[in-house]
Legacy VTK file of the C-alpha trace (Angstrom):
# vtk DataFile Version 3.0
C-alpha trace
ASCII
DATASET POLYDATA
POINTS 110 float
-19.177 11.765 13.438
-15.706 13.310 13.408
-16.710 15.823 16.083
-18.582 13.279 18.199
-15.911 10.587 17.899
-12.487 12.225 17.502
-10.879 8.941 18.530
-11.719 7.604 15.060
-9.625 10.325 13.454
-6.785 9.644 15.905
-6.967 5.937 15.122
-6.947 6.659 11.378
-3.798 8.762 11.753
-2.161 6.045 13.853
-3.024 3.261 11.404
-1.863 5.169 8.343
1.382 6.105 10.130
1.903 2.427 11.010
1.394 1.363 7.383
3.828 4.019 6.170
6.448 3.194 8.817
6.291 -0.549 8.115
6.413 -0.040 4.343
9.473 2.188 4.604
11.142 -0.282 6.981
10.679 -2.990 4.319
12.295 -0.732 1.727
9.058 -0.082 -0.183
8.838 3.149 -2.164
5.980 5.215 -0.743
6.879 8.344 -2.664
6.175 11.545 -0.788
3.320 10.055 1.214
2.955 11.482 4.713
0.056 12.346 6.970
-2.616 10.787 4.765
-4.473 7.456 4.858
-3.900 7.002 1.116
-0.491 5.387 0.743
1.041 4.360 -2.579
3.598 1.649 -3.089
5.421 2.729 -6.231
6.528 -0.213 -8.339
7.499 1.584 -11.534
6.308 -0.937 -14.093
2.663 -1.271 -15.134
2.773 -4.993 -15.861
4.455 -5.832 -12.564
2.108 -3.486 -10.688
-0.905 -5.329 -12.075
0.687 -8.673 -11.221
1.319 -7.635 -7.607
-2.177 -6.172 -7.265
-3.659 -9.427 -8.583
-1.489 -11.454 -6.197
-2.727 -9.367 -3.285
-6.333 -9.857 -4.395
-5.824 -13.625 -4.459
-4.730 -13.343 -0.826
-7.800 -11.347 0.193
-6.234 -7.876 -0.012
-7.995 -5.356 -2.253
-5.488 -2.773 -3.501
-5.961 -1.406 -6.982
-3.159 -0.654 -9.430
-2.633 2.823 -10.856
-0.770 2.387 -14.148
0.180 4.237 -17.324
-1.384 6.407 -18.748
-2.943 7.497 -15.421
0.615 7.954 -14.123
3.997 7.910 -15.823
5.191 4.342 -16.445
8.032 4.674 -13.948
5.503 5.865 -11.313
3.076 2.896 -11.644
1.825 2.044 -8.185
-0.608 0.239 -5.989
-2.701 2.583 -3.894
-3.711 1.564 -0.383
-6.580 3.164 1.515
-5.962 2.704 5.230
-8.978 2.981 7.524
-9.451 3.358 11.265
-10.983 -0.123 11.314
-7.853 -1.845 9.976
-6.088 -3.748 12.735
-2.351 -3.618 13.333
-2.220 -7.288 12.299
-3.987 -6.577 8.996
-1.597 -3.750 8.222
1.470 -5.841 9.071
0.140 -8.737 6.998
-0.517 -6.481 4.018
2.924 -4.883 4.073
4.532 -8.315 4.432
2.529 -9.665 1.475
3.438 -6.675 -0.715
7.131 -7.091 0.091
6.987 -10.829 -0.642
5.172 -10.343 -3.957
7.584 -7.621 -5.026
10.519 -9.880 -4.230
8.956 -12.774 -6.151
8.071 -10.684 -9.208
11.496 -9.024 -9.200
13.183 -12.423 -9.494
11.031 -13.265 -12.526
11.685 -9.897 -14.140
15.446 -10.274 -13.787
LINES 1 111
110 0 1 2 3 4 5 6 7 8 9 10 11 12 13 14 15 16 17 18 19 20 21 22 23 24 25 26 27 28 29 30 31 32 33 34 35 36 37 38 39 40 41 42 43 44 45 46 47 48 49 50 51 52 53 54 55 56 57 58 59 60 61 62 63 64 65 66 67 68 69 70 71 72 73 74 75 76 77 78 79 80 81 82 83 84 85 86 87 88 89 90 91 92 93 94 95 96 97 98 99 100 101 102 103 104 105 106 107 108 109
């Protein structure tokens, strides 16, 4: 499929770059992510990471948490798998929802 339809690979690269660019513009910690459709948003607290992941799920966004002991506590994250079929609008919506949930959970944690 990749050889027959190289436009899918190009689209995948474009969509993952869009997600990464928008996340960074919103001040989200994406670690060292670059050039891959798997993009983490590092939250740094397992409990808060689970809360944000659950909040996303309630809004129709499936993004699983990766928490301690799978990663160090301060590296707890939500991992996003961007696909070529994700629309620009879906990516923008997802990044906006993550930023809003992080802001809301940060206020409660403070």
